[in-house]
C-alpha positions as a Markdown table, in Angstrom:
| # | Residue | x | y | z |
|---|---|---|---|---|
| 1 | Met | -24.7 | 25.4 | -59.5 |
| 2 | Gly | -27.9 | 23.7 | -61.2 |
| 3 | Ile | -30.6 | 21.4 | -60.5 |
| 4 | Arg | -32.3 | 19.0 | -62.8 |
| 5 | Lys | -33.6 | 15.7 | -63.3 |
| 6 | Leu | -31.5 | 13.1 | -64.3 |
| 7 | Thr | -31.7 | 11.2 | -67.2 |
| 8 | Lys | -30.8 | 7.8 | -68.5 |
| 9 | Ser | -27.1 | 9.3 | -69.7 |
| 10 | Asp | -26.6 | 10.2 | -66.0 |
| 11 | Ala | -26.5 | 6.6 | -64.9 |
| 12 | Glu | -22.7 | 6.4 | -64.3 |
| 13 | Asp | -22.7 | 9.6 | -62.4 |
| 14 | Tyr | -25.9 | 8.4 | -60.4 |
| 15 | Arg | -24.1 | 4.8 | -59.8 |
| 16 | Gln | -21.0 | 6.8 | -58.6 |
| 17 | Ile | -22.8 | 9.1 | -56.1 |
| 18 | Arg | -25.3 | 6.4 | -54.8 |
| 19 | Leu | -22.6 | 4.0 | -53.8 |
| 20 | Glu | -20.6 | 6.8 | -52.2 |
| 21 | Ala | -23.5 | 7.7 | -50.2 |
| 22 | Leu | -24.1 | 3.9 | -49.0 |
| 23 | Tyr | -20.5 | 3.6 | -48.3 |
| 24 | Lys | -19.8 | 7.1 | -46.3 |
| 25 | Asn | -23.3 | 6.9 | -44.7 |
| 26 | Pro | -24.1 | 3.0 | -44.1 |
| 27 | Asp | -26.7 | 3.7 | -41.2 |
| 28 | Ser | -28.8 | 6.3 | -43.1 |
| 29 | Phe | -30.0 | 3.7 | -46.0 |
| 30 | Gly | -32.0 | 0.5 | -46.1 |
| 31 | Ser | -29.7 | -0.9 | -48.9 |
| 32 | Thr | -25.9 | -1.7 | -48.3 |
| 33 | Tyr | -23.0 | -0.8 | -50.5 |
| 34 | His | -22.3 | -4.4 | -51.1 |
| 35 | Glu | -25.8 | -5.1 | -52.3 |
| 36 | Glu | -25.6 | -2.1 | -54.6 |
| 37 | Ala | -22.0 | -2.3 | -55.8 |
| 38 | Ile | -22.5 | -5.5 | -57.6 |
| 39 | Lys | -25.5 | -4.2 | -59.7 |
| 40 | Thr | -24.5 | -3.4 | -63.5 |
| 41 | Ile | -24.6 | 0.5 | -64.8 |
| 42 | Glu | -27.5 | -1.0 | -66.7 |
| 43 | Gln | -29.4 | -1.8 | -63.5 |
| 44 | Phe | -28.6 | 1.9 | -62.4 |
| 45 | Arg | -29.7 | 3.3 | -65.7 |
| 46 | Asp | -33.1 | 1.3 | -65.3 |
| 47 | Arg | -33.4 | 3.1 | -62.0 |
| 48 | Ile | -33.5 | 6.3 | -63.4 |
| 49 | Pro | -37.5 | 7.0 | -64.0 |
| 50 | Val | -38.4 | 8.6 | -67.1 |
| 51 | Asp | -42.0 | 9.9 | -66.4 |
| 52 | Ser | -42.7 | 13.0 | -64.8 |
| 53 | Asn | -44.9 | 11.5 | -61.6 |
| 54 | Asn | -41.2 | 9.6 | -60.7 |
| 55 | Phe | -37.8 | 11.3 | -60.9 |
| 56 | Ile | -34.5 | 11.8 | -59.3 |
| 57 | Leu | -33.2 | 15.2 | -59.0 |
| 58 | Gly | -29.5 | 15.8 | -59.1 |
| 59 | Cys | -27.6 | 19.1 | -57.8 |
| 60 | Phe | -24.5 | 19.5 | -60.3 |
| 61 | Glu | -21.5 | 22.0 | -59.7 |
| 62 | Asp | -19.3 | 22.3 | -62.8 |
| 63 | Lys | -20.9 | 19.1 | -64.6 |
| 64 | Glu | -20.2 | 17.2 | -61.2 |
| 65 | Leu | -23.0 | 15.4 | -59.5 |
| 66 | Ile | -22.8 | 16.5 | -55.8 |
| 67 | Gly | -26.2 | 15.8 | -54.4 |
| 68 | Ile | -29.4 | 13.6 | -55.3 |
| 69 | Val | -33.0 | 13.1 | -54.1 |
| 70 | Gly | -35.5 | 10.9 | -55.4 |
| 71 | Phe | -39.5 | 11.2 | -55.8 |
| 72 | Gln | -41.9 | 8.2 | -56.3 |
| 73 | Gln | -45.3 | 8.9 | -56.2 |
| 74 | Glu | -47.9 | 5.9 | -55.4 |
| 75 | Ser | -49.4 | 4.2 | -58.5 |
| 76 | Arg | -52.2 | 2.5 | -56.9 |
| 77 | Ile | -55.4 | 4.8 | -57.3 |
| 78 | Lys | -56.3 | 5.0 | -53.4 |
| 79 | Leu | -53.0 | 5.9 | -52.8 |
| 80 | Arg | -51.9 | 8.5 | -55.5 |
| 81 | His | -52.1 | 11.4 | -53.1 |
| 82 | Lys | -48.8 | 10.3 | -51.5 |
| 83 | Ala | -45.3 | 10.6 | -52.9 |
| 84 | Tyr | -42.1 | 9.4 | -51.0 |
| 85 | Ile | -38.9 | 11.1 | -50.9 |
| 86 | Thr | -36.0 | 8.8 | -51.3 |
| 87 | Ser | -32.2 | 8.4 | -51.3 |
| 88 | Met | -31.3 | 12.0 | -50.4 |
| 89 | Tyr | -27.8 | 12.6 | -50.3 |
| 90 | Val | -25.5 | 15.5 | -50.4 |
| 91 | Gln | -21.7 | 15.1 | -50.7 |
| 92 | Gln | -19.8 | 15.7 | -47.4 |
| 93 | Glu | -17.7 | 18.5 | -48.7 |
| 94 | Tyr | -20.8 | 20.2 | -50.1 |
| 95 | Arg | -23.0 | 20.0 | -46.9 |
| 96 | Arg | -24.0 | 23.1 | -45.0 |
| 97 | Arg | -24.2 | 25.2 | -48.0 |
| 98 | Gly | -28.0 | 24.9 | -48.5 |
| 99 | Ile | -27.8 | 22.1 | -51.2 |
| 100 | Gly | -30.1 | 19.3 | -49.4 |
| 101 | Lys | -32.5 | 22.5 | -48.9 |
| 102 | Leu | -32.4 | 23.4 | -52.4 |
| 103 | Leu | -33.0 | 20.1 | -53.7 |
| 104 | Leu | -35.8 | 19.4 | -51.5 |
| 105 | Asn | -37.5 | 22.9 | -52.4 |
| 106 | Glu | -37.2 | 21.8 | -56.4 |
| 107 | Leu | -38.7 | 18.7 | -55.6 |
| 108 | Ile | -41.4 | 20.2 | -53.8 |
| 109 | Glu | -42.2 | 22.8 | -56.3 |
| 110 | Arg | -42.1 | 20.1 | -58.6 |
| 111 | Ala | -44.4 | 17.7 | -56.4 |
| 112 | Lys | -47.2 | 20.6 | -56.1 |
| 113 | Ala | -47.2 | 20.6 | -60.0 |
| 114 | Ile | -48.6 | 17.0 | -59.9 |
| 115 | Asp | -52.2 | 17.5 | -59.3 |
| 116 | Glu | -52.8 | 14.4 | -57.6 |
| 117 | Val | -50.0 | 14.6 | -54.8 |
| 118 | Glu | -51.1 | 16.1 | -51.7 |
| 119 | Ile | -48.5 | 14.7 | -49.3 |
| 120 | Leu | -45.1 | 14.1 | -49.3 |
| 121 | Leu | -43.5 | 11.1 | -47.1 |
| 122 | Ile | -40.0 | 10.6 | -45.8 |
| 123 | Asp | -38.2 | 8.3 | -43.3 |
| 124 | Ile | -35.0 | 8.9 | -41.5 |
| 125 | Val | -32.7 | 7.0 | -39.1 |
| 126 | Lys | -33.9 | 8.5 | -35.9 |
| 127 | Asn | -30.3 | 9.7 | -35.0 |
| 128 | Asn | -29.6 | 11.5 | -38.3 |
| 129 | Phe | -30.2 | 14.8 | -36.7 |
| 130 | Leu | -29.0 | 17.2 | -39.4 |
| 131 | Ala | -31.4 | 15.4 | -41.7 |
| 132 | Lys | -34.1 | 15.9 | -39.3 |
| 133 | Gln | -33.6 | 19.6 | -38.8 |
| 134 | Leu | -33.5 | 20.1 | -42.4 |
| 135 | Tyr | -37.0 | 18.2 | -43.0 |
| 136 | Leu | -38.3 | 20.4 | -39.9 |
| 137 | Ser | -37.2 | 23.6 | -41.2 |
| 138 | Leu | -39.1 | 22.8 | -44.3 |
| 139 | Gly | -42.4 | 22.0 | -42.5 |
| 140 | Phe | -42.3 | 18.4 | -42.2 |
| 141 | Gln | -43.6 | 16.7 | -39.2 |
| 142 | Ile | -43.0 | 13.5 | -37.4 |
| 143 | Tyr | -46.0 | 11.1 | -37.4 |
| 144 | Gly | -44.5 | 7.7 | -36.5 |
| 145 | Arg | -41.4 | 5.4 | -35.4 |
| 146 | Glu | -40.4 | 2.2 | -36.3 |
| 147 | Lys | -38.2 | 0.5 | -33.5 |
| 148 | Met | -35.2 | -1.5 | -34.9 |
| 149 | Ala | -36.2 | -1.0 | -38.4 |
| 150 | Tyr | -32.6 | -1.6 | -39.6 |
| 151 | Lys | -30.1 | -3.8 | -38.6 |
| 152 | Ser | -26.5 | -3.6 | -39.4 |
| 153 | Asn | -23.4 | -5.5 | -37.7 |
| 154 | Asn | -25.7 | -6.5 | -34.8 |
| 155 | Gln | -26.8 | -2.8 | -34.3 |
| 156 | Tyr | -30.4 | -1.8 | -34.5 |
| 157 | Phe | -31.6 | 1.8 | -35.9 |
| 158 | Asp | -35.0 | 2.9 | -35.4 |
| 159 | Leu | -36.7 | 5.2 | -38.2 |
| 160 | Glu | -38.8 | 8.2 | -38.0 |
| 161 | Phe | -41.6 | 8.9 | -40.3 |
| 162 | Met | -42.2 | 12.2 | -41.6 |
| 163 | Cys | -44.6 | 14.1 | -43.6 |
| 164 | Leu | -45.4 | 17.4 | -45.5 |
| 165 | Gly | -48.9 | 18.6 | -46.8 |
| 166 | Ile | -48.6 | 20.4 | -50.0 |
| 167 | Lys | -52.0 | 20.9 | -50.9 |
């Protein structure tokens, strides 16, 4: 099992796991399966960053992409001390094996190597208890909530905002 940054050549695998995440866990993401399923492979390729301050990490087992997590540093000068964790997903059959923790630990270490980044931010659906436990175990703290942040099939979902100081 290995973790590395995704490259443009991983676009097919990235598209597949992203669509799986949206299909199997529709309440956990701001986007929907249907919104993203119509996007071309070229659009997915374009979403894979190539610079060192924005990236998507992938966890691979025998060349199969089984987990992803994104990192986006703010680009505006006054906000460059912040970065966002996005699109966290581990395939269901690989959960509870520490893969999410491996991905996040690798992301945190890479973030610490970026001089300007001092704080990591993530938002999660409030009832996503397993994800919340994972983030809390790594030192993240809840600093706010947004009620009715997502709406799907006439059901609302609240978001919790979490942060981790890394410097």
